[in-house]
ChimeraX commands (.cxc) that place a marker at each C-alpha (Angstrom):
marker #1 position 13.89,3.13,5.33 radius 0.5
marker #1 position 15.92,0.53,7.19 radius 0.5
marker #1 position 19.04,0.46,4.96 radius 0.5
marker #1 position 18.62,-3.31,4.44 radius 0.5
marker #1 position 16.61,-5.64,2.25 radius 0.5
marker #1 position 13.23,-6.65,3.77 radius 0.5
marker #1 position 14.15,-10.30,4.23 radius 0.5
marker #1 position 17.33,-9.33,6.08 radius 0.5
marker #1 position 15.27,-8.34,9.08 radius 0.5
marker #1 position 12.22,-10.56,8.99 radius 0.5
marker #1 position 10.49,-9.38,5.84 radius 0.5
marker #1 position 6.74,-9.30,6.29 radius 0.5
marker #1 position 6.69,-11.25,9.56 radius 0.5
marker #1 position 6.20,-8.00,11.50 radius 0.5
marker #1 position 9.83,-7.63,10.43 radius 0.5
marker #1 position 10.91,-4.16,11.52 radius 0.5
marker #1 position 8.70,-3.87,14.60 radius 0.5
marker #1 position 11.40,-5.36,16.83 radius 0.5
marker #1 position 14.36,-4.01,14.91 radius 0.5
marker #1 position 16.73,-1.30,16.11 radius 0.5
marker #1 position 16.27,2.37,15.20 radius 0.5
marker #1 position 15.95,3.18,11.53 radius 0.5
marker #1 position 17.47,6.31,10.06 radius 0.5
marker #1 position 13.96,7.75,9.82 radius 0.5
marker #1 position 13.72,7.54,13.61 radius 0.5
marker #1 position 17.14,9.17,13.87 radius 0.5
marker #1 position 16.01,12.06,11.67 radius 0.5
marker #1 position 12.85,12.48,13.72 radius 0.5
marker #1 position 14.88,12.61,16.94 radius 0.5
marker #1 position 17.04,15.28,15.29 radius 0.5
marker #1 position 14.01,17.52,14.81 radius 0.5
marker #1 position 12.84,16.54,11.33 radius 0.5
marker #1 position 9.14,16.28,10.49 radius 0.5
marker #1 position 8.68,12.88,8.85 radius 0.5
marker #1 position 6.02,11.49,6.53 radius 0.5
marker #1 position 5.42,8.40,4.40 radius 0.5
marker #1 position 2.96,7.89,1.55 radius 0.5
marker #1 position 2.51,4.16,1.00 radius 0.5
marker #1 position 0.13,2.82,-1.68 radius 0.5
marker #1 position 1.15,-0.78,-0.95 radius 0.5
marker #1 position -0.40,-3.06,1.65 radius 0.5
marker #1 position 3.03,-4.72,1.97 radius 0.5
marker #1 position 4.56,-1.57,3.43 radius 0.5
marker #1 position 1.95,-0.74,6.04 radius 0.5
marker #1 position 1.69,-0.14,9.76 radius 0.5
marker #1 position 0.86,-3.82,10.10 radius 0.5
marker #1 position 4.52,-4.67,9.48 radius 0.5
marker #1 position 5.94,-1.70,11.35 radius 0.5
marker #1 position 6.86,0.60,8.48 radius 0.5
marker #1 position 5.47,3.58,10.39 radius 0.5
marker #1 position 8.36,3.53,12.87 radius 0.5
marker #1 position 9.76,7.03,13.20 radius 0.5
marker #1 position 7.08,8.53,10.94 radius 0.5
marker #1 position 5.00,11.44,12.23 radius 0.5
marker #1 position 2.43,11.24,9.43 radius 0.5
marker #1 position 2.04,7.80,7.87 radius 0.5
marker #1 position -0.54,7.62,5.09 radius 0.5
marker #1 position -1.71,4.16,4.01 radius 0.5
marker #1 position -3.04,4.84,0.52 radius 0.5
marker #1 position -4.53,1.51,-0.45 radius 0.5
marker #1 position -8.04,0.12,-0.50 radius 0.5
marker #1 position -8.87,-1.99,2.53 radius 0.5
marker #1 position -10.22,-4.88,0.48 radius 0.5
marker #1 position -6.89,-5.15,-1.35 radius 0.5
marker #1 position -5.07,-5.43,1.96 radius 0.5
marker #1 position -7.49,-7.95,3.42 radius 0.5
marker #1 position -7.52,-10.06,0.26 radius 0.5
marker #1 position -3.73,-10.25,0.02 radius 0.5
marker #1 position -3.48,-11.19,3.68 radius 0.5
marker #1 position -5.91,-14.06,3.22 radius 0.5
marker #1 position -4.48,-15.37,-0.03 radius 0.5
marker #1 position -0.78,-14.82,0.50 radius 0.5
marker #1 position -0.10,-14.75,4.23 radius 0.5
marker #1 position -2.62,-16.96,5.96 radius 0.5
marker #1 position -3.26,-18.82,2.72 radius 0.5
marker #1 position 0.32,-20.08,2.83 radius 0.5
marker #1 position -0.22,-21.72,6.22 radius 0.5
marker #1 position -3.71,-23.03,5.45 radius 0.5
marker #1 position -2.69,-24.62,2.14 radius 0.5
marker #1 position 0.42,-26.05,3.81 radius 0.5
marker #1 position -1.71,-27.73,6.45 radius 0.5
marker #1 position -4.14,-29.15,3.88 radius 0.5
marker #1 position -1.28,-30.46,1.75 radius 0.5
marker #1 position 0.62,-31.86,4.76 radius 0.5
marker #1 position 3.59,-29.56,4.14 radius 0.5
marker #1 position 3.28,-27.84,7.51 radius 0.5
marker #1 position 2.75,-29.15,11.01 radius 0.5
marker #1 position -0.80,-28.26,12.06 radius 0.5
marker #1 position 0.25,-26.96,15.47 radius 0.5
marker #1 position 2.84,-24.66,13.89 radius 0.5
marker #1 position 0.22,-23.47,11.40 radius 0.5
marker #1 position -2.35,-22.81,14.12 radius 0.5
marker #1 position 0.15,-20.75,16.09 radius 0.5
marker #1 position 1.15,-18.70,13.04 radius 0.5
marker #1 position -2.47,-18.03,12.05 radius 0.5
marker #1 position -3.33,-17.05,15.61 radius 0.5
marker #1 position -0.49,-14.54,15.64 radius 0.5
marker #1 position -1.72,-13.03,12.39 radius 0.5
marker #1 position -5.30,-12.78,13.58 radius 0.5
marker #1 position -4.42,-11.17,16.90 radius 0.5
marker #1 position -2.54,-8.44,15.02 radius 0.5
marker #1 position -5.05,-8.27,12.18 radius 0.5
marker #1 position -8.17,-7.23,14.04 radius 0.5
marker #1 position -6.38,-4.57,16.07 radius 0.5
marker #1 position -4.80,-3.22,12.90 radius 0.5
marker #1 position -8.12,-3.16,11.02 radius 0.5
marker #1 position -9.82,-1.29,13.85 radius 0.5
marker #1 position -7.03,1.31,13.86 radius 0.5
marker #1 position -7.14,1.53,10.05 radius 0.5
marker #1 position -10.87,2.31,10.05 radius 0.5
marker #1 position -10.40,4.95,12.73 radius 0.5
marker #1 position -7.66,6.67,10.71 radius 0.5
marker #1 position -9.76,6.63,7.52 radius 0.5
marker #1 position -12.70,8.21,9.34 radius 0.5
marker #1 position -10.31,10.96,10.47 radius 0.5
marker #1 position -9.02,11.46,6.92 radius 0.5
marker #1 position -12.55,11.82,5.58 radius 0.5
marker #1 position -13.39,14.32,8.34 radius 0.5
marker #1 position -10.27,16.45,7.87 radius 0.5
marker #1 position -10.01,16.16,4.09 radius 0.5
marker #1 position -6.41,15.01,4.10 radius 0.5
marker #1 position -5.11,13.20,2.16 radius 0.5
marker #1 position -7.21,14.34,-0.78 radius 0.5
marker #1 position -10.45,12.37,-0.93 radius 0.5
marker #1 position -10.19,9.37,-3.23 radius 0.5
marker #1 position -13.14,7.12,-3.98 radius 0.5
marker #1 position -11.03,3.95,-3.77 radius 0.5
marker #1 position -9.48,4.86,-0.43 radius 0.5
marker #1 position -12.28,6.64,1.39 radius 0.5
marker #1 position -15.53,5.51,-0.23 radius 0.5
marker #1 position -16.56,3.06,2.49 radius 0.5
marker #1 position -18.56,3.11,5.69 radius 0.5
marker #1 position -15.55,2.78,7.99 radius 0.5
marker #1 position -17.66,3.09,11.12 radius 0.5
marker #1 position -19.68,0.02,10.12 radius 0.5
marker #1 position -16.51,-1.83,9.15 radius 0.5
marker #1 position -14.94,-1.08,12.53 radius 0.5
marker #1 position -18.01,-2.56,14.24 radius 0.5
marker #1 position -17.75,-5.65,12.03 radius 0.5
marker #1 position -14.10,-6.20,12.88 radius 0.5
marker #1 position -14.83,-5.60,16.56 radius 0.5
marker #1 position -17.38,-8.44,16.49 radius 0.5
marker #1 position -14.94,-10.73,14.70 radius 0.5
marker #1 position -12.22,-9.96,17.23 radius 0.5
marker #1 position -14.65,-10.78,20.03 radius 0.5
marker #1 position -15.50,-14.14,18.42 radius 0.5
marker #1 position -11.80,-14.86,18.02 radius 0.5
marker #1 position -10.98,-13.99,21.64 radius 0.5
marker #1 position -13.85,-16.13,22.93 radius 0.5
marker #1 position -12.29,-19.29,21.53 radius 0.5
marker #1 position -9.09,-18.97,19.52 radius 0.5
marker #1 position -8.51,-22.62,18.63 radius 0.5
marker #1 position -12.08,-23.38,17.46 radius 0.5
marker #1 position -12.03,-20.12,15.47 radius 0.5
marker #1 position -8.71,-21.03,13.83 radius 0.5
marker #1 position -9.76,-24.64,13.14 radius 0.5
marker #1 position -12.92,-23.43,11.42 radius 0.5
marker #1 position -10.86,-20.99,9.37 radius 0.5
marker #1 position -8.51,-23.80,8.31 radius 0.5
marker #1 position -11.41,-26.12,7.48 radius 0.5
marker #1 position -13.23,-23.50,5.41 radius 0.5
marker #1 position -10.04,-22.07,3.90 radius 0.5
marker #1 position -10.81,-18.57,5.25 radius 0.5
marker #1 position -14.45,-18.85,4.24 radius 0.5
marker #1 position -15.64,-17.73,7.66 radius 0.5
marker #1 position -13.88,-14.37,7.55 radius 0.5
marker #1 position -15.95,-11.30,6.53 radius 0.5
marker #1 position -14.19,-10.62,3.26 radius 0.5
marker #1 position -17.58,-10.66,1.53 radius 0.5
marker #1 position -18.45,-7.37,3.22 radius 0.5
marker #1 position -15.36,-5.63,1.90 radius 0.5
marker #1 position -16.03,-6.92,-1.60 radius 0.5
marker #1 position -19.55,-5.42,-1.65 radius 0.5
marker #1 position -19.87,-2.31,-3.79 radius 0.5
marker #1 position -16.17,-2.34,-4.53 radius 0.5
marker #1 position -15.50,0.41,-7.00 radius 0.5
marker #1 position -14.19,-0.64,-10.39 radius 0.5
marker #1 position -10.96,1.30,-10.25 radius 0.5
marker #1 position -7.25,0.81,-9.70 radius 0.5
marker #1 position -6.10,-1.04,-6.60 radius 0.5
marker #1 position -3.41,1.53,-5.83 radius 0.5
marker #1 position -3.35,5.30,-6.31 radius 0.5
marker #1 position -1.20,6.82,-8.98 radius 0.5
marker #1 position 2.09,8.67,-8.64 radius 0.5
marker #1 position 0.26,11.93,-9.36 radius 0.5
marker #1 position -2.01,11.41,-6.37 radius 0.5
marker #1 position 0.92,10.65,-4.07 radius 0.5
marker #1 position 3.01,13.60,-5.30 radius 0.5
marker #1 position 0.03,15.96,-4.92 radius 0.5
marker #1 position -0.55,14.80,-1.35 radius 0.5
marker #1 position 3.14,15.23,-0.56 radius 0.5
marker #1 position 2.94,18.84,-1.78 radius 0.5
marker #1 position -0.02,19.50,0.51 radius 0.5
marker #1 position 1.66,17.81,3.46 radius 0.5
marker #1 position 4.93,19.69,3.00 radius 0.5
marker #1 position 3.16,23.01,2.72 radius 0.5
marker #1 position 0.81,22.46,5.69 radius 0.5
marker #1 position 2.63,20.16,8.10 radius 0.5
marker #1 position 6.32,20.66,7.49 radius 0.5
marker #1 position 6.34,24.34,6.67 radius 0.5
marker #1 position 9.81,25.70,7.34 radius 0.5
marker #1 position 10.75,22.71,9.52 radius 0.5
marker #1 position 13.37,20.28,8.15 radius 0.5
marker #1 position 11.53,17.28,6.75 radius 0.5
marker #1 position 11.89,13.74,5.50 radius 0.5
marker #1 position 9.28,12.22,3.20 radius 0.5
marker #1 position 9.06,8.77,1.64 radius 0.5
marker #1 position 6.97,8.61,-1.54 radius 0.5
marker #1 position 6.29,5.04,-2.65 radius 0.5
marker #1 position 5.30,5.03,-6.34 radius 0.5
marker #1 position 3.84,1.72,-7.55 radius 0.5
marker #1 position 3.03,2.51,-11.18 radius 0.5
marker #1 position 6.05,0.74,-12.69 radius 0.5
marker #1 position 5.93,-2.10,-10.16 radius 0.5
marker #1 position 2.39,-2.99,-11.21 radius 0.5
marker #1 position 3.22,-2.78,-14.91 radius 0.5
marker #1 position 0.23,-0.58,-15.58 radius 0.5
marker #1 position -0.30,2.89,-16.99 radius 0.5
marker #1 position -2.14,5.57,-15.03 radius 0.5
marker #1 position -2.70,9.14,-16.12 radius 0.5
marker #1 position -4.80,10.17,-13.12 radius 0.5
marker #1 position -6.91,8.78,-10.32 radius 0.5
marker #1 position -10.60,8.10,-10.38 radius 0.5
marker #1 position -12.23,10.23,-7.71 radius 0.5
marker #1 position -15.91,10.16,-8.62 radius 0.5
marker #1 position -16.97,9.77,-12.22 radius 0.5
marker #1 position -17.08,6.45,-14.14 radius 0.5
marker #1 position -16.67,8.54,-17.30 radius 0.5
marker #1 position -13.18,9.50,-16.13 radius 0.5
marker #1 position -12.32,5.82,-15.72 radius 0.5
marker #1 position -13.51,4.98,-19.23 radius 0.5
marker #1 position -11.62,7.92,-20.76 radius 0.5
marker #1 position -8.44,6.88,-18.96 radius 0.5
marker #1 position -8.84,3.29,-20.16 radius 0.5
marker #1 position -9.23,4.46,-23.76 radius 0.5
marker #1 position -6.15,6.67,-23.49 radius 0.5
marker #1 position -4.09,3.79,-22.10 radius 0.5
marker #1 position -5.24,1.55,-24.97 radius 0.5
marker #1 position -4.27,4.19,-27.54 radius 0.5
marker #1 position -0.78,4.59,-26.07 radius 0.5
marker #1 position -0.43,0.82,-25.83 radius 0.5
marker #1 position -1.15,0.47,-29.55 radius 0.5
marker #1 position 1.25,3.28,-30.42 radius 0.5
marker #1 position 4.14,1.59,-28.62 radius 0.5
marker #1 position 3.37,-1.85,-30.05 radius 0.5
marker #1 position 3.38,-0.32,-33.54 radius 0.5
marker #1 position 7.02,0.71,-33.06 radius 0.5
marker #1 position 8.12,-2.87,-33.55 radius 0.5
marker #1 position 8.69,-6.22,-31.83 radius 0.5
marker #1 position 11.33,-4.79,-29.49 radius 0.5
marker #1 position 8.55,-2.88,-27.71 radius 0.5
marker #1 position 5.80,-5.48,-27.89 radius 0.5
marker #1 position 6.60,-7.47,-24.73 radius 0.5
marker #1 position 6.11,-4.85,-22.00 radius 0.5
marker #1 position 4.60,-1.70,-23.52 radius 0.5
marker #1 position 2.71,-0.76,-20.37 radius 0.5
marker #1 position 5.93,-1.08,-18.39 radius 0.5
marker #1 position 7.52,1.52,-20.66 radius 0.5
marker #1 position 4.46,3.74,-20.34 radius 0.5
marker #1 position 4.68,3.42,-16.56 radius 0.5
marker #1 position 8.32,4.55,-16.62 radius 0.5
marker #1 position 7.48,7.57,-18.76 radius 0.5
marker #1 position 4.51,8.42,-16.55 radius 0.5
marker #1 position 6.47,8.23,-13.28 radius 0.5
marker #1 position 9.23,10.29,-14.88 radius 0.5
marker #1 position 6.70,13.04,-15.61 radius 0.5
marker #1 position 5.44,12.94,-12.02 radius 0.5
marker #1 position 9.00,13.29,-10.70 radius 0.5
marker #1 position 9.33,16.34,-12.93 radius 0.5
marker #1 position 6.27,17.77,-11.18 radius 0.5
marker #1 position 7.90,17.04,-7.83 radius 0.5
marker #1 position 11.11,18.85,-8.76 radius 0.5
marker #1 position 9.10,21.78,-10.12 radius 0.5
marker #1 position 7.35,22.08,-6.77 radius 0.5
marker #1 position 10.66,22.02,-4.88 radius 0.5
marker #1 position 11.92,24.79,-7.18 radius 0.5
marker #1 position 8.84,26.97,-6.64 radius 0.5
marker #1 position 8.97,26.43,-2.88 radius 0.5
marker #1 position 12.65,27.38,-2.74 radius 0.5
marker #1 position 13.59,23.91,-1.48 radius 0.5
marker #1 position 15.44,22.41,-4.45 radius 0.5
marker #1 position 18.95,23.51,-3.44 radius 0.5
marker #1 position 18.59,22.37,0.17 radius 0.5
marker #1 position 16.75,19.09,-0.37 radius 0.5
marker #1 position 18.44,15.75,-0.97 radius 0.5
marker #1 position 16.31,13.57,-3.26 radius 0.5
marker #1 position 17.09,9.86,-3.38 radius 0.5
marker #1 position 15.44,7.74,-6.11 radius 0.5
marker #1 position 15.66,3.98,-5.69 radius 0.5
marker #1 position 13.85,0.79,-6.74 radius 0.5
marker #1 position 12.59,-1.95,-4.47 radius 0.5
marker #1 position 13.57,-4.90,-6.67 radius 0.5
marker #1 position 14.12,-6.01,-10.26 radius 0.5
marker #1 position 12.61,-8.63,-12.55 radius 0.5
marker #1 position 9.18,-7.01,-12.93 radius 0.5
marker #1 position 6.45,-9.07,-14.54 radius 0.5
marker #1 position 8.91,-11.83,-15.28 radius 0.5
marker #1 position 11.10,-9.67,-17.53 radius 0.5
marker #1 position 14.76,-10.50,-16.65 radius 0.5
marker #1 position 16.13,-7.56,-18.67 radius 0.5
marker #1 position 14.25,-4.93,-16.63 radius 0.5
marker #1 position 14.93,-3.57,-13.17 radius 0.5
marker link #1:1,2 radius 0.2
marker link #1:2,3 radius 0.2
marker link #1:3,4 radius 0.2
marker link #1:4,5 radius 0.2
marker link #1:5,6 radius 0.2
marker link #1:6,7 radius 0.2
marker link #1:7,8 radius 0.2
marker link #1:8,9 radius 0.2
marker link #1:9,10 radius 0.2
marker link #1:10,11 radius 0.2
marker link #1:11,12 radius 0.2
marker link #1:12,13 radius 0.2
marker link #1:13,14 radius 0.2
marker link #1:14,15 radius 0.2
marker link #1:15,16 radius 0.2
marker link #1:16,17 radius 0.2
marker link #1:17,18 radius 0.2
marker link #1:18,19 radius 0.2
marker link #1:19,20 radius 0.2
marker link #1:20,21 radius 0.2
marker link #1:21,22 radius 0.2
marker link #1:22,23 radius 0.2
marker link #1:23,24 radius 0.2
marker link #1:24,25 radius 0.2
marker link #1:25,26 radius 0.2
marker link #1:26,27 radius 0.2
marker link #1:27,28 radius 0.2
marker link #1:28,29 radius 0.2
marker link #1:29,30 radius 0.2
marker link #1:30,31 radius 0.2
marker link #1:31,32 radius 0.2
marker link #1:32,33 radius 0.2
marker link #1:33,34 radius 0.2
marker link #1:34,35 radius 0.2
marker link #1:35,36 radius 0.2
marker link #1:36,37 radius 0.2
marker link #1:37,38 radius 0.2
marker link #1:38,39 radius 0.2
marker link #1:39,40 radius 0.2
marker link #1:40,41 radius 0.2
marker link #1:41,42 radius 0.2
marker link #1:42,43 radius 0.2
marker link #1:43,44 radius 0.2
marker link #1:44,45 radius 0.2
marker link #1:45,46 radius 0.2
marker link #1:46,47 radius 0.2
marker link #1:47,48 radius 0.2
marker link #1:48,49 radius 0.2
marker link #1:49,50 radius 0.2
marker link #1:50,51 radius 0.2
marker link #1:51,52 radius 0.2
marker link #1:52,53 radius 0.2
marker link #1:53,54 radius 0.2
marker link #1:54,55 radius 0.2
marker link #1:55,56 radius 0.2
marker link #1:56,57 radius 0.2
marker link #1:57,58 radius 0.2
marker link #1:58,59 radius 0.2
marker link #1:59,60 radius 0.2
marker link #1:60,61 radius 0.2
marker link #1:61,62 radius 0.2
marker link #1:62,63 radius 0.2
marker link #1:63,64 radius 0.2
marker link #1:64,65 radius 0.2
marker link #1:65,66 radius 0.2
marker link #1:66,67 radius 0.2
marker link #1:67,68 radius 0.2
marker link #1:68,69 radius 0.2
marker link #1:69,70 radius 0.2
marker link #1:70,71 radius 0.2
marker link #1:71,72 radius 0.2
marker link #1:72,73 radius 0.2
marker link #1:73,74 radius 0.2
marker link #1:74,75 radius 0.2
marker link #1:75,76 radius 0.2
marker link #1:76,77 radius 0.2
marker link #1:77,78 radius 0.2
marker link #1:78,79 radius 0.2
marker link #1:79,80 radius 0.2
marker link #1:80,81 radius 0.2
marker link #1:81,82 radius 0.2
marker link #1:82,83 radius 0.2
marker link #1:83,84 radius 0.2
marker link #1:84,85 radius 0.2
marker link #1:85,86 radius 0.2
marker link #1:86,87 radius 0.2
marker link #1:87,88 radius 0.2
marker link #1:88,89 radius 0.2
marker link #1:89,90 radius 0.2
marker link #1:90,91 radius 0.2
marker link #1:91,92 radius 0.2
marker link #1:92,93 radius 0.2
marker link #1:93,94 radius 0.2
marker link #1:94,95 radius 0.2
marker link #1:95,96 radius 0.2
marker link #1:96,97 radius 0.2
marker link #1:97,98 radius 0.2
marker link #1:98,99 radius 0.2
marker link #1:99,100 radius 0.2
marker link #1:100,101 radius 0.2
marker link #1:101,102 radius 0.2
marker link #1:102,103 radius 0.2
marker link #1:103,104 radius 0.2
marker link #1:104,105 radius 0.2
marker link #1:105,106 radius 0.2
marker link #1:106,107 radius 0.2
marker link #1:107,108 radius 0.2
marker link #1:108,109 radius 0.2
marker link #1:109,110 radius 0.2
marker link #1:110,111 radius 0.2
marker link #1:111,112 radius 0.2
marker link #1:112,113 radius 0.2
marker link #1:113,114 radius 0.2
marker link #1:114,115 radius 0.2
marker link #1:115,116 radius 0.2
marker link #1:116,117 radius 0.2
marker link #1:117,118 radius 0.2
marker link #1:118,119 radius 0.2
marker link #1:119,120 radius 0.2
marker link #1:120,121 radius 0.2
marker link #1:121,122 radius 0.2
marker link #1:122,123 radius 0.2
marker link #1:123,124 radius 0.2
marker link #1:124,125 radius 0.2
marker link #1:125,126 radius 0.2
marker link #1:126,127 radius 0.2
marker link #1:127,128 radius 0.2
marker link #1:128,129 radius 0.2
marker link #1:129,130 radius 0.2
marker link #1:130,131 radius 0.2
marker link #1:131,132 radius 0.2
marker link #1:132,133 radius 0.2
marker link #1:133,134 radius 0.2
marker link #1:134,135 radius 0.2
marker link #1:135,136 radius 0.2
marker link #1:136,137 radius 0.2
marker link #1:137,138 radius 0.2
marker link #1:138,139 radius 0.2
marker link #1:139,140 radius 0.2
marker link #1:140,141 radius 0.2
marker link #1:141,142 radius 0.2
marker link #1:142,143 radius 0.2
marker link #1:143,144 radius 0.2
marker link #1:144,145 radius 0.2
marker link #1:145,146 radius 0.2
marker link #1:146,147 radius 0.2
marker link #1:147,148 radius 0.2
marker link #1:148,149 radius 0.2
marker link #1:149,150 radius 0.2
marker link #1:150,151 radius 0.2
marker link #1:151,152 radius 0.2
marker link #1:152,153 radius 0.2
marker link #1:153,154 radius 0.2
marker link #1:154,155 radius 0.2
marker link #1:155,156 radius 0.2
marker link #1:156,157 radius 0.2
marker link #1:157,158 radius 0.2
marker link #1:158,159 radius 0.2
marker link #1:159,160 radius 0.2
marker link #1:160,161 radius 0.2
marker link #1:161,162 radius 0.2
marker link #1:162,163 radius 0.2
marker link #1:163,164 radius 0.2
marker link #1:164,165 radius 0.2
marker link #1:165,166 radius 0.2
marker link #1:166,167 radius 0.2
marker link #1:167,168 radius 0.2
marker link #1:168,169 radius 0.2
marker link #1:169,170 radius 0.2
marker link #1:170,171 radius 0.2
marker link #1:171,172 radius 0.2
marker link #1:172,173 radius 0.2
marker link #1:173,174 radius 0.2
marker link #1:174,175 radius 0.2
marker link #1:175,176 radius 0.2
marker link #1:176,177 radius 0.2
marker link #1:177,178 radius 0.2
marker link #1:178,179 radius 0.2
marker link #1:179,180 radius 0.2
marker link #1:180,181 radius 0.2
marker link #1:181,182 radius 0.2
marker link #1:182,183 radius 0.2
marker link #1:183,184 radius 0.2
marker link #1:184,185 radius 0.2
marker link #1:185,186 radius 0.2
marker link #1:186,187 radius 0.2
marker link #1:187,188 radius 0.2
marker link #1:188,189 radius 0.2
marker link #1:189,190 radius 0.2
marker link #1:190,191 radius 0.2
marker link #1:191,192 radius 0.2
marker link #1:192,193 radius 0.2
marker link #1:193,194 radius 0.2
marker link #1:194,195 radius 0.2
marker link #1:195,196 radius 0.2
marker link #1:196,197 radius 0.2
marker link #1:197,198 radius 0.2
marker link #1:198,199 radius 0.2
marker link #1:199,200 radius 0.2
marker link #1:200,201 radius 0.2
marker link #1:201,202 radius 0.2
marker link #1:202,203 radius 0.2
marker link #1:203,204 radius 0.2
marker link #1:204,205 radius 0.2
marker link #1:205,206 radius 0.2
marker link #1:206,207 radius 0.2
marker link #1:207,208 radius 0.2
marker link #1:208,209 radius 0.2
marker link #1:209,210 radius 0.2
marker link #1:210,211 radius 0.2
marker link #1:211,212 radius 0.2
marker link #1:212,213 radius 0.2
marker link #1:213,214 radius 0.2
marker link #1:214,215 radius 0.2
marker link #1:215,216 radius 0.2
marker link #1:216,217 radius 0.2
marker link #1:217,218 radius 0.2
marker link #1:218,219 radius 0.2
marker link #1:219,220 radius 0.2
marker link #1:220,221 radius 0.2
marker link #1:221,222 radius 0.2
marker link #1:222,223 radius 0.2
marker link #1:223,224 radius 0.2
marker link #1:224,225 radius 0.2
marker link #1:225,226 radius 0.2
marker link #1:226,227 radius 0.2
marker link #1:227,228 radius 0.2
marker link #1:228,229 radius 0.2
marker link #1:229,230 radius 0.2
marker link #1:230,231 radius 0.2
marker link #1:231,232 radius 0.2
marker link #1:232,233 radius 0.2
marker link #1:233,234 radius 0.2
marker link #1:234,235 radius 0.2
marker link #1:235,236 radius 0.2
marker link #1:236,237 radius 0.2
marker link #1:237,238 radius 0.2
marker link #1:238,239 radius 0.2
marker link #1:239,240 radius 0.2
marker link #1:240,241 radius 0.2
marker link #1:241,242 radius 0.2
marker link #1:242,243 radius 0.2
marker link #1:243,244 radius 0.2
marker link #1:244,245 radius 0.2
marker link #1:245,246 radius 0.2
marker link #1:246,247 radius 0.2
marker link #1:247,248 radius 0.2
marker link #1:248,249 radius 0.2
marker link #1:249,250 radius 0.2
marker link #1:250,251 radius 0.2
marker link #1:251,252 radius 0.2
marker link #1:252,253 radius 0.2
marker link #1:253,254 radius 0.2
marker link #1:254,255 radius 0.2
marker link #1:255,256 radius 0.2
marker link #1:256,257 radius 0.2
marker link #1:257,258 radius 0.2
marker link #1:258,259 radius 0.2
marker link #1:259,260 radius 0.2
marker link #1:260,261 radius 0.2
marker link #1:261,262 radius 0.2
marker link #1:262,263 radius 0.2
marker link #1:263,264 radius 0.2
marker link #1:264,265 radius 0.2
marker link #1:265,266 radius 0.2
marker link #1:266,267 radius 0.2
marker link #1:267,268 radius 0.2
marker link #1:268,269 radius 0.2
marker link #1:269,270 radius 0.2
marker link #1:270,271 radius 0.2
marker link #1:271,272 radius 0.2
marker link #1:272,273 radius 0.2
marker link #1:273,274 radius 0.2
marker link #1:274,275 radius 0.2
marker link #1:275,276 radius 0.2
marker link #1:276,277 radius 0.2
marker link #1:277,278 radius 0.2
marker link #1:278,279 radius 0.2
marker link #1:279,280 radius 0.2
marker link #1:280,281 radius 0.2
marker link #1:281,282 radius 0.2
marker link #1:282,283 radius 0.2
marker link #1:283,284 radius 0.2
marker link #1:284,285 radius 0.2
marker link #1:285,286 radius 0.2
marker link #1:286,287 radius 0.2
marker link #1:287,288 radius 0.2
marker link #1:288,289 radius 0.2
marker link #1:289,290 radius 0.2
marker link #1:290,291 radius 0.2
marker link #1:291,292 radius 0.2
marker link #1:292,293 radius 0.2
marker link #1:293,294 radius 0.2
marker link #1:294,295 radius 0.2
marker link #1:295,296 radius 0.2
marker link #1:296,297 radius 0.2
marker link #1:297,298 radius 0.2
marker link #1:298,299 radius 0.2
marker link #1:299,300 radius 0.2
marker link #1:300,301 radius 0.2
marker link #1:301,302 radius 0.2
view
């Protein structure tokens, strides 16, 4: 949405928050209704990807976001300090910056999820909405208070315990055994609802971020309530996996990647069918692009 690669403008270091107007903001100023459906914690409000977006839906489980932040973002600085690769003062400052943004973001996230549950939009999903977000907001509020009472002691304890003093344990409790990110079908269905309800006859821009191929996994639908659905989906994926492997060695390396491509292709067909039925196909520009190549270490795929 910025017309550049992420690392060209700061990547995940709150990269686009201080950047000039994106073309999404330009469209919004021109009277377009704008929306984004992001199933990835790496393209969230935390890093400013909501700029210019009227309706920004963060469709990922909170524990996935929190876990990746600890392991990948703050973990980089903490391990660097322990291994003497980073200056401790620089690491402290970086961790402090993350934490000051983190607790505000988490409080806002919980508020938005409570609103989604109350209004029923996006469609209820057990992974995304099956938590006590009011209790979580209170937990994060207490943590933010502890942090503000003494930032350096808080950060030093976090470094010493390698994040062991953060309340990740609470998020991990009763975590549902389902996919970390919603499927393309879920995102496309929510776009249809949004376009029908929110955009109406107004010109619109929508960004649909489909992660099925990126993750190298096959999804036929989302789990919303029943464990039986999860087991049936797992069996179906295993059957298709075996069918592709049986075609020969050329297909044996990344069969689920191929299944993911076929699955996303079917969901795009559903999207185009909706645009046809709504009378929008001939006046809608659809741009399909990839975020990067080399998935799952396969140099011949993009």
